[in-house]
N, C-alpha and C positions, 0 to 999 in steps of 0.2 A: 386484503385489498390489493397489494401490489402484484400478486401472482395473477389475480383476475384482470387487472389493467394490462399487464404485459401480454397476456394471451389475446385479449381483445385487440390491442393495438398491433400486435404482430400479425394476426389473421387479416387485419385491414391493409397492412403495408407489405407483407412478405412477397416480394417479387423481383428481388434484385438479380441482375445479370452479373456474374463474377468472372474476371479474367483468370486464366491460367488453370482451369479446373482439369483434373486428371481422371484416370480410370479407376475402376472399383478396387484395384489392388494398391492404389496410392495410400500413403500414410502421411501424418504430420504429427510430430512428437512434441507436445506442449508441456512446459514447466512453469507453473504459476503459484501464487501465494494460496494458502488454504482459505476456504470459505470466501472466494473471491470471483466466482463466476456462477451464472445460471446454468446449471448443467445441461438443460434441455437445448441451449443454443448449440451445443456440441453435436447433438443429435440433429438439429436443423442443418448444421454445416455438412454433416455426412450425407443427409438426404439430398441436399442440393448440389453437392460437388462429387460424390463418390469417393471422397478422400477420408479414410479412416483416421480418427483422432485417438491417439495414445496420450492420455492425460495424467500428469502427476503433479504433486504440490511440494512446496517447500515452506518453511516457517520464518525464515528471515534471509536478508540479502547475503549475510556472511556465509551461511551454510550453502546457499546456492553458488556463490563464488568459489567456495572451497572445492565443491564437486566439479565445477566447470574447469577451474584452473588446474585440477589434477588430471585432467584429460579423460576422466572416467564417465562421460556422459555423451549421449547421442540425441540431444534435443534440437528441434528446429525453430521453436519459438520459446523465448524466455520472457518474463516480465519482471525486471529489476526496477529498483527505485533510482531516482535521479542521480544521486552521488555515486551509486555503484555502476551505473551506466558510464559515468565520466571515467571511472577507474578502468573499466573494461575496454573502452575506447583507447585509453592511454596505453593499455597492455596489449593492444591488437587482438582482442578476444571476440570482436563482433564483425559481422558482414555488412558492407554498405548495402542499403535497400534499393531496389529498382522501384522507383515510385511510379513508373508507367503501369506496374502491376497492383498499385495501391491508389487508385483514382479517389477513393473515399477520403484520403488524407485531406483534400480540399475542404472538408467539413470541420476540420479540427479548428478550435478557437485560435485566432492569430496570436493572442497573448500567450499561448503555449507552444508556439512554433519558434524554431531557432533558440532554444534555452541555452543557458550557460553550460549545462552538462553535455550538450550535443549542438554546438553553435551553428553548424551548417545543416542540421537536421538530416544528416546522412544515415544515421544508424538506428533511429527510434521513431516510434509513433505512440503518442500518449494513449494510455488505456483508461486510467482513472486519475483523480487527484483528490486531495483532502488535507485535513489537519489532524493533529494529535492533541488529545485533551484528557481530562479527567472524567472518568465515568463513576458515578457513586450512587448508592442506594439511599433514597431520602428517608427511608424508614430505620436506617442504621446510622446515618450521619446527621447529627443535629446542628452542628456549627456551620456557619456560612462557608462555602467553597468557592474561592476565587484565586487560589494560589497553589503552586507545587507543594507548599509546605505541608499540606495535609497528608502527603505520602510519608512524611517523617514525624508525624504526630503520635506520640506514645499512647494517646487516648484510643487509638485504633489498633493497637498492637494485636497481631494475629488475624486482622481483618483487611490488611493492605496487600494488594497484588503488585508486582512490578514486571516490566518488560524483561523477557528472557533473551535479550541481545544487547550487545555492548554499546552499539551507537545510540540507540534509543534511550537506555538506562543511564549511561554516562552523560548523555545529553540533557536529560532531565535535571540531574544533579548540577551540571554546569549553569543551566538556567536559574535554578533555584539559588545559586550563588551569585548570580548577576553576570555570568560570563557568556560568550557566544558559543553556540553549538559547534562553531568550526574553529575554535581557538587552537593554536598550535603552541601555546605556552604549556610546557610540561608540568610546571607547578600547579597551574590551574586544573589540568586533568587529574593529577594526583589528589589534589584537594577534593575534587568532585568524587572520586573512588573512595576517599576517606569517608565522605558523607554517606555514600552507599554501604560502607562497612558498618557505619553507626546505624544505618536503617535496618540492616539485615536481621537483627533479632525481632523486629516488628513485622517482618514480611511473612505472610502466610505461605506465599508460593511465587515463584518466578514463572511467568506464563506467556504464552502467544495465544493460539487459538483456544487453549484451555479456558480463557477468560470468559468465554461465552457461557459455558456451564456454571462456572463459579459465580459470576454476577447475575446471570438470569435466574439462577436457582437460589439466590440469597445466601450463598455459602461464604461470601466476602462483602465488605462494605464499600471498598473503593479501589480503583486501579487506573493506571493510564492506558489508553488505547486510541484506536482510530475513529474518527467521527462517523464514517460510513458504517462501521460495525455498530456503533451505538444506535444508529437509526433502525438497524435490524433488531438489536437486542431489546430495545424500549417497547417494540411491538409485543414481545414475549413477557416483559416485566415493566409494567408502566411506573413502577416506583423508581426506576432509574433516572438519572438526570446527567447532563453533560456540561462541562465548563472548560472554556479555553482560559488558562491561568494568565493573571495579569503580568507576569514576568515575561510572557511571550511563549510561543510554541513553534512546532515544525509545520511547515507548508510543504507538502510533498507531491511529486508526480511520479507514478509508476507507468512505464511505457513498454511497448512490445519491440523486442530486438530478435535478431537471428544471430546465434553463436557462429564463431568462425568455423569453417569447414562443415556446416550443416549438410546433411545428405539430401534434404528435401526442401531446397530454398524456394523453388517456385511454388510448391504447396504452402510453404510457410507464408509467403507474401499473399497468396489467395486467402489464408486464414486471417491474416492481419486486416485485409481489405474487408472481409466479411464481418469482422469484429467492429469495424468503423461504419457499417451501414446503418441507416436510421432505424429500421425495424428491430435489429438485433441490439443496438445501443439502448433503445427504449426497454427492451425485454431484460437485458442484463443490468442496466442501472436500476430499474425498479426492483429487481430481486435482491441485489446486493447492497444497496443503499449508498454507495459511493458517488462522487460527483463526476459528472460526465464532461469530457473535453470536446464533445461533439455539439456544434451549434444547434443542428436540427433536432437533436435529442432533447436538449434543454428546453427549446421552444415548445416541443410537443408534450412536455411533462405537465402534469396537472399543477395548478397554483400552489397546493399545499406542499408539493415537493420542491419545486423550484424557487418558492419564496421561503423555504425553511433555512433559517440562518445558520443551522448546524451544517447542512450540506453545502449551502452557498453563503458563506459569510460576506459581510459587507467589505468594501475597499478598505475602510478604516480599520476593521478587525484584521484583515490580511496583512496590512501594512506592519502590524505588530508581530508577525510570524516570520520565521527564518527558515530558509531552505538549507539542507545539508549540502556541503560540498565535499569533493574528493580531498582527503588529507594526504600529506606527504608520507612517504614510506616509513620514516622513523616514528611518526605519530601513530600510524596504523600498528606498528609493532608495539608501542607503548600501550595502545588500546588493548591489544591482545594480552600483554603481560598484566595489566592492571585488572582486566576482566577475570583473569585466572586468579589474581590475588583475591578479588571479591569472592568468587565462587568457592574457593577453598578455605576461606576464613571460617573458623568454627564459631 
C-alpha cells in the first residue's frame, strides 16, 4: 500500500525547483541509519540535480561518532540523533547551515525548531522523529505487555532481543528501575548495568537492524525498537504488536547535519532541502514508517497514517516520554566502561 501511495503522490507533486544544483560530476556523501530511507528518492535527487549520491549507513550514534571523531570520514550529510547532535556541536564537529539554501526548512513543525540540542537551529534540520517501545509477537507472548519488565522475564528466556548500543540499552534498564534516561548518578547507572548483566542469560541476541529478520520471521518473541520500524514490520508480520511502557520511554528526533570540513557543503544543503520538500517527504515517510517533521507532509498523509497512535502519539502519551540529552564526559566514559563490562560478562 505505502509504495503505491508514494509513487502516486510523487508523480502528482514532483516539480520542485532546488537551489544550489551542480554539474553531473558533483557528488554528495550521505551517512544515515540503516533501513531509514526510500532508496528511490536518491535516484530522484540525482535525476533532478545531476549530483551523484554516495550513500552509506551506520547502526548507532556511537559508531557514527567514533568514525567522525577519528577523522577517518569524508561525509557531507550525516543524520545523528538529538543528544549526539548536541555533543557534536559542543565539540565543534558540525558546520553551520546556510538556510538561504534550505528554504524548505519553513515547512518544519515549529514544535521541532530551536530544540534543546540545537537551541538556535544553526546546525540541524529535523529528518524524522519517533518513540522507542516494545515490539512483541502476540502468538508467543501470552501475558499483558505494558512494562519494560517483560525484557527481564525468565518466562521468555532465549526469546528476548535487546538493543546493541549502550545509550538505548542502559536507558531501558534505568527506566525499568524508575530512573531518568539522563541521570548522572553513577550508582544508578551501575545498578542499571547490573540489571542488564542479570538479563544477559535471557537474551537471545543484541541487535540493531537484525531485529527485522528476527521478529518478522518469528525467531524471537519480544524486543525494544523504534516505532517507525514497527509500522514497517507489522505489514510483514501482522502478529506483531507495539507498546509504549508505563514507566516512560524515549522520544527522539534525528536530524540532518553537515560535518565540519565537508568538501561538498553546497551539495549537502541542496540534498537537505530536497529531503524537506513535500513530494519527497511523502514518499520517504510512507516507505519507512517514521513520523514526519514536515507540516505539509503530515497534512497530505491518509487518515490511517496520520491518525495512527504509534506514529503520532497523543500529547498526553508524549508527555510521559523523555528525550536523551548529552551527558558529561565522565558519564560518557562510565557508559563505555559499563557497556564493556556487560558485553564481556560470560
